[in-house]
BALOBA-1460 file (C-alpha; in Angstrom, 3 decimals):
// residues 71
<rec num="1" residu="m" x="57.294" y="-54.058" z="-50.548"/>
<rec num="2" residu="i" x="58.480" y="-56.471" z="-48.055"/>
<rec num="3" residu="k" x="56.501" y="-58.943" z="-46.546"/>
<rec num="4" residu="r" x="55.931" y="-58.171" z="-42.039"/>
<rec num="5" residu="d" x="53.843" y="-60.344" z="-40.017"/>
<rec num="6" residu="p" x="50.181" y="-59.499" z="-39.282"/>
<rec num="7" residu="i" x="49.247" y="-58.236" z="-36.139"/>
<rec num="8" residu="h" x="47.130" y="-60.293" z="-33.720"/>
<rec num="9" residu="p" x="44.965" y="-58.045" z="-31.819"/>
<rec num="10" residu="d" x="45.373" y="-60.627" z="-28.604"/>
<rec num="11" residu="a" x="49.115" y="-60.308" z="-28.807"/>
<rec num="12" residu="v" x="51.031" y="-58.310" z="-26.653"/>
<rec num="13" residu="y" x="54.323" y="-57.064" z="-27.665"/>
<rec num="14" residu="s" x="58.026" y="-55.650" z="-26.250"/>
<rec num="15" residu="r" x="58.390" y="-52.396" z="-27.707"/>
<rec num="16" residu="e" x="60.872" y="-54.003" z="-29.927"/>
<rec num="17" residu="e" x="58.668" y="-55.963" z="-31.875"/>
<rec num="18" residu="a" x="56.110" y="-53.557" z="-32.037"/>
<rec num="19" residu="a" x="57.757" y="-51.690" z="-33.900"/>
<rec num="20" residu="e" x="59.745" y="-54.509" z="-35.569"/>
<rec num="21" residu="l" x="56.355" y="-55.439" z="-36.264"/>
<rec num="22" residu="l" x="55.315" y="-51.305" z="-37.686"/>
<rec num="23" residu="g" x="58.926" y="-51.181" z="-39.647"/>
<rec num="24" residu="i" x="59.635" y="-48.127" z="-37.747"/>
<rec num="25" residu="s" x="62.662" y="-48.364" z="-35.348"/>
<rec num="26" residu="l" x="62.673" y="-48.286" z="-31.298"/>
<rec num="27" residu="s" x="62.815" y="-44.335" z="-30.919"/>
<rec num="28" residu="t" x="59.578" y="-44.183" z="-32.971"/>
<rec num="29" residu="i" x="57.510" y="-46.427" z="-30.812"/>
<rec num="30" residu="k" x="58.758" y="-44.110" z="-27.620"/>
<rec num="31" residu="r" x="57.343" y="-41.009" z="-29.287"/>
<rec num="32" residu="l" x="54.055" y="-42.902" z="-30.440"/>
<rec num="33" residu="i" x="53.931" y="-43.122" z="-27.052"/>
<rec num="34" residu="s" x="54.307" y="-40.265" z="-24.659"/>
<rec num="35" residu="a" x="52.753" y="-38.137" z="-27.365"/>
<rec num="36" residu="g" x="49.537" y="-40.281" z="-26.409"/>
<rec num="37" residu="q" x="49.138" y="-42.412" z="-29.710"/>
<rec num="38" residu="l" x="50.563" y="-45.212" z="-28.882"/>
<rec num="39" residu="e" x="48.680" y="-46.944" z="-25.239"/>
<rec num="40" residu="a" x="51.285" y="-48.884" z="-23.527"/>
<rec num="41" residu="s" x="51.294" y="-50.407" z="-19.806"/>
<rec num="42" residu="r" x="54.463" y="-50.406" z="-17.556"/>
<rec num="43" residu="p" x="53.186" y="-52.326" z="-14.322"/>
<rec num="44" residu="e" x="53.997" y="-51.833" z="-11.162"/>
<rec num="45" residu="s" x="57.642" y="-52.392" z="-10.264"/>
<rec num="46" residu="i" x="58.677" y="-53.684" z="-13.834"/>
<rec num="47" residu="r" x="60.897" y="-52.144" z="-16.429"/>
<rec num="48" residu="r" x="59.445" y="-54.334" z="-19.082"/>
<rec num="49" residu="v" x="56.943" y="-51.834" z="-21.615"/>
<rec num="50" residu="f" x="53.662" y="-53.694" z="-22.883"/>
<rec num="51" residu="i" x="51.650" y="-53.209" z="-25.781"/>
<rec num="52" residu="k" x="48.900" y="-54.786" z="-27.389"/>
<rec num="53" residu="g" x="47.183" y="-55.412" z="-30.369"/>
<rec num="54" residu="s" x="45.013" y="-53.945" z="-30.019"/>
<rec num="55" residu="s" x="46.025" y="-50.682" z="-29.219"/>
<rec num="56" residu="i" x="48.621" y="-51.043" z="-32.782"/>
<rec num="57" residu="l" x="45.570" y="-51.470" z="-34.300"/>
<rec num="58" residu="d" x="42.629" y="-48.684" z="-32.681"/>
<rec num="59" residu="m" x="46.386" y="-45.939" z="-33.448"/>
<rec num="60" residu="l" x="46.402" y="-47.471" z="-37.155"/>
<rec num="61" residu="e" x="42.504" y="-46.484" z="-37.480"/>
<rec num="62" residu="e" x="43.134" y="-43.431" z="-35.424"/>
<rec num="63" residu="t" x="45.872" y="-41.888" z="-37.680"/>
<rec num="64" residu="r" x="44.776" y="-43.209" z="-41.311"/>
<rec num="65" residu="i" x="45.412" y="-41.101" z="-44.269"/>
<rec num="66" residu="r" x="41.662" y="-41.047" z="-46.276"/>
<rec num="67" residu="n" x="41.218" y="-39.400" z="-49.895"/>
<rec num="68" residu="g" x="45.305" y="-36.699" z="-49.083"/>
<rec num="69" residu="h" x="44.146" y="-36.537" z="-44.801"/>
<rec num="70" residu="s" x="44.875" y="-37.529" z="-41.925"/>
<rec num="71" residu="a" x="41.875" y="-38.550" z="-39.782"/>
C-alpha cells in the first residue's frame, strides 16, 4: 500500500496536488469537478483552480461505499 500525505481540511490544493493526494489522474480530478462531485473555486481573472481539503474529504465521505453499496 502506498503511503500518502494526509489531507488537511483547512489546506488549499491545486488540481495537480489534489490528484497526487488521491492517487488519481488530473483528468479524473477535472471530471469530478465538472460532475459536481468535487467542489472547487476559480476566482475571476485567475486561471488557477483551488480545492479546499475539506471539499476533498466531503467528496470522499459522500461517495463512501457502505456494506458493498455506494452511499
